[in-house]
C-alpha positions as a Markdown table, in Angstrom:
| # | Residue | x | y | z |
|---|---|---|---|---|
| 1 | Met | 46.6 | -41.8 | -24.4 |
| 2 | Glu | 45.6 | -42.8 | -20.9 |
| 3 | His | 45.6 | -39.9 | -18.4 |
| 4 | Thr | 46.4 | -37.3 | -21.1 |
| 5 | Ile | 45.4 | -33.6 | -21.5 |
| 6 | Leu | 43.8 | -33.5 | -24.9 |
| 7 | Gly | 44.3 | -29.8 | -25.7 |
| 8 | Ile | 41.7 | -27.1 | -25.2 |
| 9 | His | 38.2 | -28.1 | -24.2 |
| 10 | His | 36.5 | -24.7 | -24.1 |
| 11 | Ile | 37.2 | -21.0 | -23.4 |
| 12 | Thr | 34.9 | -18.9 | -21.3 |
| 13 | Ala | 34.6 | -15.1 | -21.5 |
| 14 | Ile | 32.5 | -12.2 | -20.2 |
| 15 | Ala | 30.3 | -10.1 | -22.3 |
| 16 | Gly | 27.8 | -7.2 | -21.9 |
| 17 | Asp | 24.5 | -7.3 | -23.8 |
| 18 | Ala | 23.2 | -10.8 | -24.5 |
| 19 | Gln | 21.5 | -10.0 | -27.8 |
| 20 | Gln | 24.7 | -8.2 | -29.1 |
| 21 | Asn | 26.7 | -11.2 | -28.1 |
| 22 | Phe | 24.4 | -13.7 | -29.8 |
| 23 | Asp | 24.3 | -11.5 | -33.0 |
| 24 | Phe | 28.0 | -11.3 | -33.3 |
| 25 | Tyr | 29.0 | -14.9 | -32.7 |
| 26 | Ala | 26.0 | -16.6 | -34.4 |
| 27 | Lys | 25.5 | -14.2 | -37.3 |
| 28 | Val | 28.8 | -12.3 | -38.0 |
| 29 | Leu | 31.3 | -15.1 | -37.1 |
| 30 | Gly | 28.8 | -17.9 | -38.1 |
| 31 | Leu | 29.2 | -20.1 | -35.1 |
| 32 | Arg | 26.4 | -22.4 | -33.9 |
| 33 | Leu | 24.7 | -21.6 | -30.6 |
| 34 | Ile | 24.8 | -25.1 | -29.2 |
| 35 | Lys | 23.5 | -24.4 | -25.7 |
| 36 | Lys | 21.5 | -21.6 | -24.1 |
| 37 | Thr | 21.5 | -22.1 | -20.4 |
| 38 | Val | 22.3 | -20.0 | -17.3 |
| 39 | Asn | 25.3 | -19.3 | -15.1 |
| 40 | Phe | 25.1 | -22.1 | -12.5 |
| 41 | Asp | 26.3 | -19.6 | -9.8 |
| 42 | Asp | 24.1 | -16.8 | -11.0 |
| 43 | Pro | 20.9 | -18.1 | -12.7 |
| 44 | Gly | 19.8 | -14.5 | -13.6 |
| 45 | Thr | 22.6 | -14.5 | -16.2 |
| 46 | Tyr | 22.7 | -16.4 | -19.4 |
| 47 | His | 25.5 | -18.9 | -20.3 |
| 48 | Phe | 25.8 | -19.2 | -24.0 |
| 49 | Tyr | 27.9 | -21.9 | -25.7 |
| 50 | Phe | 29.0 | -21.4 | -29.3 |
| 51 | Gly | 30.8 | -24.1 | -31.4 |
| 52 | Asp | 30.6 | -26.5 | -34.3 |
| 53 | Glu | 27.6 | -28.6 | -35.1 |
| 54 | Ile | 27.7 | -30.9 | -32.0 |
| 55 | Gly | 29.9 | -28.8 | -29.7 |
| 56 | Asn | 33.1 | -30.8 | -30.1 |
| 57 | Ala | 35.8 | -30.0 | -27.5 |
| 58 | Gly | 38.3 | -27.5 | -29.0 |
| 59 | Thr | 35.5 | -25.5 | -30.7 |
| 60 | Ile | 33.5 | -24.3 | -27.7 |
| 61 | Leu | 33.5 | -20.6 | -26.8 |
| 62 | Thr | 31.2 | -19.7 | -23.9 |
| 63 | Phe | 30.0 | -16.4 | -22.5 |
| 64 | Phe | 28.4 | -14.9 | -19.4 |
| 65 | Pro | 26.6 | -11.9 | -20.8 |
| 66 | Trp | 26.2 | -9.8 | -17.6 |
| 67 | Gly | 24.4 | -6.9 | -19.2 |
| 68 | Ala | 25.2 | -3.5 | -20.7 |
| 69 | Gly | 26.1 | -1.9 | -17.4 |
| 70 | Ile | 29.0 | -4.2 | -16.6 |
| 71 | Gln | 32.4 | -2.7 | -15.9 |
| 72 | Gln | 34.9 | -2.9 | -18.8 |
| 73 | Gly | 37.8 | -5.3 | -18.2 |
| 74 | Arg | 41.4 | -4.9 | -19.1 |
| 75 | Arg | 43.9 | -7.3 | -20.6 |
| 76 | Gly | 47.0 | -7.7 | -18.5 |
| 77 | Ser | 49.2 | -10.2 | -16.8 |
| 78 | Gly | 47.8 | -13.3 | -15.1 |
| 79 | Met | 45.1 | -13.8 | -17.7 |
| 80 | Ala | 44.4 | -15.3 | -21.2 |
| 81 | Thr | 44.6 | -12.3 | -23.5 |
| 82 | Glu | 44.1 | -13.6 | -27.1 |
| 83 | Ile | 42.0 | -16.4 | -28.6 |
| 84 | Gly | 43.2 | -17.9 | -31.8 |
| 85 | Tyr | 40.7 | -19.5 | -34.2 |
| 86 | Ser | 41.8 | -21.8 | -37.1 |
| 87 | Val | 40.4 | -20.8 | -40.6 |
| 88 | Pro | 41.1 | -22.2 | -44.0 |
| 89 | Ala | 44.1 | -21.0 | -46.0 |
| 90 | Gly | 43.2 | -18.0 | -48.2 |
| 91 | Ser | 40.1 | -17.0 | -46.2 |
| 92 | Leu | 41.4 | -13.9 | -44.6 |
| 93 | Asp | 40.3 | -11.6 | -47.5 |
| 94 | Phe | 36.8 | -12.9 | -47.0 |
| 95 | Trp | 36.9 | -12.0 | -43.3 |
| 96 | Ile | 38.3 | -8.6 | -44.0 |
| 97 | Lys | 35.4 | -7.8 | -46.3 |
| 98 | Arg | 33.0 | -9.2 | -43.8 |
| 99 | Phe | 34.4 | -7.2 | -40.9 |
| 100 | Asp | 34.2 | -4.1 | -43.0 |
| 101 | Ala | 30.6 | -4.8 | -43.8 |
| 102 | His | 29.7 | -5.3 | -40.1 |
| 103 | Asn | 31.9 | -2.6 | -38.6 |
| 104 | Val | 34.2 | -5.0 | -36.8 |
| 105 | Ala | 37.5 | -3.5 | -35.5 |
| 106 | Tyr | 40.5 | -5.4 | -36.9 |
| 107 | His | 44.2 | -5.0 | -37.7 |
| 108 | Gln | 45.8 | -5.7 | -41.0 |
| 109 | Pro | 47.0 | -9.3 | -41.5 |
| 110 | Ser | 50.4 | -10.2 | -40.2 |
| 111 | Glu | 52.5 | -13.4 | -39.7 |
| 112 | Ile | 54.0 | -15.3 | -36.8 |
| 113 | Phe | 55.5 | -18.8 | -36.5 |
| 114 | Gly | 55.0 | -19.1 | -40.3 |
| 115 | Glu | 51.3 | -18.6 | -40.0 |
| 116 | Lys | 49.3 | -15.7 | -41.4 |
| 117 | Tyr | 46.7 | -14.2 | -39.0 |
| 118 | Leu | 44.1 | -11.4 | -38.7 |
| 119 | Thr | 43.5 | -9.8 | -35.4 |
| 120 | Phe | 40.0 | -8.6 | -34.6 |
| 121 | Phe | 37.9 | -7.5 | -31.6 |
| 122 | Asp | 34.3 | -8.4 | -30.7 |
| 123 | Pro | 31.8 | -5.7 | -29.7 |
| 124 | Asp | 32.9 | -5.9 | -26.1 |
| 125 | Gly | 36.7 | -5.7 | -26.9 |
| 126 | Leu | 37.6 | -9.4 | -26.6 |
| 127 | Lys | 40.7 | -10.0 | -28.7 |
| 128 | Phe | 40.9 | -12.7 | -31.3 |
| 129 | Glu | 43.1 | -13.9 | -34.2 |
| 130 | Leu | 41.9 | -15.8 | -37.3 |
| 131 | Ile | 44.9 | -18.0 | -38.2 |
| 132 | Glu | 45.7 | -19.8 | -41.4 |
| 133 | Ser | 47.3 | -22.8 | -39.7 |
| 134 | Lys | 50.3 | -24.4 | -41.3 |
| 135 | Thr | 49.1 | -27.8 | -40.0 |
| 136 | Thr | 46.2 | -29.6 | -41.5 |
| 137 | Asp | 42.8 | -28.9 | -39.9 |
| 138 | Asn | 40.3 | -31.5 | -41.0 |
| 139 | Arg | 37.6 | -30.4 | -38.6 |
| 140 | Lys | 34.1 | -29.9 | -40.2 |
| 141 | Ala | 33.1 | -26.3 | -39.7 |
| 142 | Trp | 29.6 | -25.1 | -39.0 |
| 143 | Glu | 28.2 | -23.4 | -42.1 |
| 144 | Thr | 25.6 | -20.6 | -42.5 |
| 145 | His | 23.9 | -19.2 | -45.6 |
| 146 | Glu | 26.6 | -16.5 | -45.8 |
| 147 | Ile | 29.7 | -18.4 | -44.5 |
| 148 | Lys | 30.6 | -21.7 | -46.2 |
| 149 | Ala | 33.1 | -24.3 | -45.4 |
| 150 | Asp | 35.9 | -22.9 | -47.5 |
| 151 | Val | 36.2 | -19.8 | -45.2 |
| 152 | Ala | 34.3 | -20.8 | -42.0 |
| 153 | Val | 35.9 | -20.9 | -38.5 |
| 154 | Lys | 37.0 | -24.5 | -37.7 |
| 155 | Gly | 37.7 | -24.2 | -34.0 |
| 156 | Phe | 40.5 | -23.1 | -31.7 |
| 157 | His | 44.0 | -22.9 | -32.9 |
| 158 | Asn | 45.7 | -21.5 | -29.7 |
| 159 | Ile | 45.2 | -19.5 | -26.6 |
| 160 | Thr | 47.7 | -16.8 | -25.5 |
| 161 | Leu | 48.5 | -16.2 | -21.8 |
| 162 | Thr | 50.2 | -13.0 | -20.7 |
| 163 | Leu | 52.4 | -13.5 | -17.6 |
| 164 | Asn | 55.0 | -11.5 | -15.7 |
| 165 | Asn | 57.1 | -14.7 | -15.5 |
| 166 | Ile | 56.4 | -17.8 | -17.6 |
| 167 | Glu | 58.6 | -20.3 | -15.5 |
| 168 | Gly | 55.9 | -21.8 | -13.3 |
| 169 | Thr | 53.3 | -21.9 | -16.1 |
| 170 | Ala | 55.7 | -23.5 | -18.5 |
| 171 | Asn | 56.7 | -26.1 | -15.9 |
| 172 | Leu | 53.0 | -27.0 | -15.3 |
| 173 | Leu | 52.4 | -27.3 | -19.1 |
| 174 | Thr | 55.4 | -29.5 | -19.7 |
| 175 | Thr | 55.6 | -31.7 | -16.6 |
| 176 | Val | 51.9 | -32.2 | -15.9 |
| 177 | Phe | 49.9 | -31.4 | -19.1 |
| 178 | Gly | 52.4 | -33.1 | -21.5 |
| 179 | Tyr | 53.1 | -30.0 | -23.6 |
| 180 | Lys | 56.5 | -29.2 | -25.3 |
| 181 | Leu | 58.1 | -26.0 | -26.3 |
| 182 | Ile | 58.0 | -26.0 | -30.1 |
| 183 | Ala | 58.9 | -22.4 | -31.0 |
| 184 | Lys | 60.0 | -19.0 | -29.7 |
| 185 | Thr | 60.1 | -15.5 | -31.0 |
| 186 | Ala | 61.0 | -12.5 | -28.9 |
| 187 | Asn | 59.1 | -12.9 | -25.6 |
| 188 | Arg | 56.4 | -15.3 | -27.0 |
| 189 | Tyr | 56.9 | -19.0 | -26.3 |
| 190 | Arg | 54.8 | -21.6 | -28.1 |
| 191 | Tyr | 53.9 | -24.8 | -26.4 |
| 192 | Ala | 51.9 | -27.7 | -27.9 |
| 193 | Thr | 50.7 | -31.2 | -27.2 |
| 194 | Ala | 51.0 | -34.0 | -29.6 |
| 195 | Ala | 48.0 | -35.7 | -28.1 |
| 196 | Val | 45.6 | -34.0 | -30.5 |
| 197 | Glu | 45.9 | -32.4 | -33.9 |
| 198 | Asn | 44.0 | -29.2 | -33.3 |
| 199 | Ala | 43.3 | -26.8 | -30.4 |
| 200 | Ala | 46.7 | -28.0 | -29.2 |
| 201 | Ile | 48.7 | -24.8 | -28.7 |
| 202 | Val | 49.3 | -22.5 | -25.7 |
| 203 | Asp | 51.4 | -19.4 | -26.3 |
| 204 | Leu | 53.0 | -17.8 | -23.3 |
| 205 | Val | 53.9 | -14.1 | -23.6 |
| 206 | Glu | 56.3 | -12.9 | -20.9 |
| 207 | Leu | 56.0 | -9.2 | -19.8 |
| 208 | Pro | 57.7 | -8.7 | -16.5 |
| 209 | Gln | 56.4 | -5.1 | -16.0 |
| 210 | Glu | 52.8 | -5.7 | -17.2 |
| 211 | Lys | 50.1 | -4.8 | -14.7 |
| 212 | Pro | 47.6 | -7.5 | -13.6 |
| 213 | Gly | 44.6 | -7.7 | -15.9 |
| 214 | Gln | 41.1 | -7.1 | -14.7 |
| 215 | Val | 38.5 | -9.7 | -15.5 |
| 216 | Ala | 35.3 | -8.0 | -16.5 |
| 217 | Asn | 33.5 | -7.1 | -19.8 |
| 218 | Gly | 35.5 | -8.1 | -22.9 |
| 219 | Thr | 38.0 | -10.5 | -21.2 |
| 220 | Val | 38.6 | -14.2 | -20.8 |
| 221 | His | 37.3 | -15.6 | -17.6 |
| 222 | His | 39.0 | -19.0 | -17.8 |
| 223 | Val | 40.6 | -21.6 | -20.1 |
| 224 | Ala | 39.4 | -25.2 | -19.9 |
| 225 | Phe | 41.6 | -28.2 | -20.9 |
| 226 | Arg | 40.1 | -31.5 | -22.0 |
| 227 | Val | 40.3 | -35.0 | -20.6 |
| 228 | Lys | 38.5 | -38.1 | -21.8 |
| 229 | Asn | 36.5 | -39.0 | -18.7 |
| 230 | Asp | 36.1 | -38.8 | -15.0 |
| 231 | Glu | 38.9 | -41.2 | -14.2 |
| 232 | Asn | 41.3 | -39.0 | -16.0 |
| 233 | Leu | 39.9 | -35.9 | -14.4 |
| 234 | Met | 40.6 | -37.3 | -10.9 |
| 235 | His | 44.1 | -38.4 | -12.0 |
| 236 | Phe | 44.9 | -34.7 | -12.7 |
| 237 | His | 43.1 | -33.6 | -9.6 |
| 238 | Asp | 45.4 | -35.6 | -7.4 |
| 239 | Ile | 48.6 | -34.4 | -9.2 |
| 240 | Ile | 47.6 | -30.8 | -9.1 |
| 241 | Asn | 46.4 | -31.0 | -5.5 |
| 242 | Ala | 49.8 | -32.4 | -4.5 |
| 243 | Leu | 51.4 | -29.4 | -6.1 |
| 244 | Gly | 49.5 | -27.2 | -3.6 |
| 245 | Leu | 47.6 | -25.2 | -6.3 |
| 246 | Gly | 44.3 | -25.3 | -4.5 |
| 247 | Ile | 42.2 | -27.3 | -7.0 |
| 248 | Thr | 38.5 | -27.7 | -6.5 |
| 249 | Ser | 36.6 | -31.0 | -6.0 |
| 250 | Pro | 34.8 | -32.2 | -9.2 |
| 251 | Ile | 31.8 | -30.0 | -10.2 |
| 252 | Asp | 29.0 | -31.3 | -12.4 |
| 253 | Arg | 28.4 | -28.7 | -15.2 |
| 254 | Gln | 25.7 | -30.8 | -16.8 |
| 255 | Tyr | 27.5 | -31.2 | -20.1 |
| 256 | Phe | 30.9 | -32.0 | -18.6 |
| 257 | His | 32.5 | -32.5 | -15.2 |
| 258 | Ser | 35.1 | -29.9 | -14.1 |
| 259 | Leu | 37.9 | -29.0 | -11.8 |
| 260 | Tyr | 39.2 | -25.5 | -11.3 |
| 261 | Phe | 42.5 | -24.1 | -10.1 |
| 262 | Arg | 44.8 | -21.1 | -10.7 |
| 263 | Glu | 48.0 | -22.0 | -12.4 |
| 264 | Pro | 51.3 | -20.5 | -11.1 |
| 265 | Gly | 51.0 | -17.4 | -13.3 |
| 266 | Gly | 47.5 | -16.6 | -12.0 |
| 267 | Val | 45.3 | -17.7 | -14.9 |
| 268 | Leu | 42.2 | -19.6 | -14.0 |
| 269 | Phe | 42.4 | -23.1 | -15.5 |
| 270 | Glu | 39.7 | -25.7 | -15.7 |
| 271 | Ile | 40.0 | -29.3 | -16.6 |
| 272 | Ala | 36.8 | -30.7 | -18.2 |
| 273 | Thr | 35.6 | -34.1 | -19.4 |
| 274 | Glu | 34.2 | -35.0 | -22.8 |
| 275 | Asn | 31.3 | -36.7 | -21.1 |
| 276 | Pro | 28.3 | -36.5 | -21.1 |
| 277 | Gly | 28.2 | -33.9 | -24.0 |
| 278 | Phe | 25.7 | -31.4 | -25.2 |
| 279 | Thr | 23.0 | -33.8 | -26.5 |
| 280 | Val | 22.3 | -35.0 | -22.9 |
| 281 | Asp | 19.2 | -32.8 | -22.6 |
| 282 | Glu | 18.2 | -31.9 | -26.3 |
| 283 | Thr | 18.6 | -33.5 | -29.7 |
| 284 | Leu | 21.4 | -32.6 | -32.1 |
| 285 | Glu | 18.8 | -30.8 | -34.3 |
| 286 | Asp | 17.5 | -28.7 | -31.4 |
| 287 | Leu | 20.8 | -27.7 | -29.9 |
| 288 | Gly | 20.6 | -24.1 | -28.7 |
| 289 | Lys | 17.0 | -23.5 | -29.5 |
| 290 | Asn | 15.5 | -23.7 | -26.0 |
| 291 | Leu | 16.6 | -22.4 | -22.6 |
| 292 | Lys | 18.0 | -25.4 | -20.7 |
| 293 | Leu | 18.2 | -25.2 | -16.9 |
| 294 | Pro | 20.1 | -27.4 | -14.5 |
| 295 | Lys | 17.8 | -29.4 | -12.3 |
| 296 | Gln | 18.2 | -27.2 | -9.2 |
| 297 | Tyr | 16.7 | -24.3 | -11.1 |
| 298 | Glu | 13.9 | -26.0 | -13.0 |
| 299 | Ser | 11.3 | -25.2 | -10.3 |
| 300 | Lys | 12.2 | -21.4 | -10.8 |
| 301 | Arg | 11.9 | -21.5 | -14.6 |
| 302 | Lys | 9.1 | -18.9 | -14.9 |
| 303 | Glu | 11.0 | -16.5 | -12.6 |
| 304 | Ile | 14.3 | -17.0 | -14.5 |
| 305 | Glu | 12.7 | -16.7 | -17.9 |
| 306 | Ala | 11.0 | -13.5 | -16.9 |
| 307 | His | 14.3 | -12.0 | -15.8 |
| 308 | Leu | 16.4 | -12.9 | -18.8 |
| 309 | Ala | 16.4 | -10.8 | -21.9 |
| 310 | Lys | 14.6 | -12.2 | -24.9 |
| 311 | Ile | 17.0 | -13.3 | -27.6 |
| 312 | Asn | 16.0 | -13.1 | -31.3 |
């Protein structure tokens, strides 16, 4: 598996109110808050990381909650438009009842590619599917008092990209990332990598007349793909740089090292390492309990803490 893209690492989206964001993902969906830090480019904004117990790649959903006054975004071409989560078979009835109890907007269950799914929206309008995967998902889900392993969210199943033309994106996925086209229905093309068992699928939806999306509240900011280490990161840096896609130099994100570039369809992609992981600055038991700041902002902790909303 040397120099291999290992599926989805994390997905980052934009939210409004920080408390509302925390309440929905930690309490309603039952994900673990594994890291509470700040946006490295805007330390006055939180950066929340939600995932499984230890923040395994393929389970990590992160948010920049920019406040209640942020402009509402719009799903459209050139962006990731749907996030698919894997859940155990037979669990959708539980989630329908839970969404009813918590006033969560959802659609009635449907089926695609032989998999039953339930579409729902978070309080900011971010679109998801809970998917009963037809492939085995042995990942250990994070449990809460109300959400047990037999119904709990396991981690990502897929990400959907909406594009005016899929050709360039499909070529990147197949020739650089090692994905293969495994299914097609209407204008949806499903690509997957055999390098990992889960968080391995990218769906491309081709809508030639779709207007460009607007990245703001309730939309996905970027999709990150996983590599094992820094050597693999630089391997892909050199390949993508040679394609003229304008990839960045490596950036230290404290919990992983990253490269960023826009793929041919316009979606912001990141490639991120597994190392060093989320326990680099706090214990497994304490993940998400305290505000963790990158070294460059530690001297301004009091000022930053005073500006950030208190999260209960």
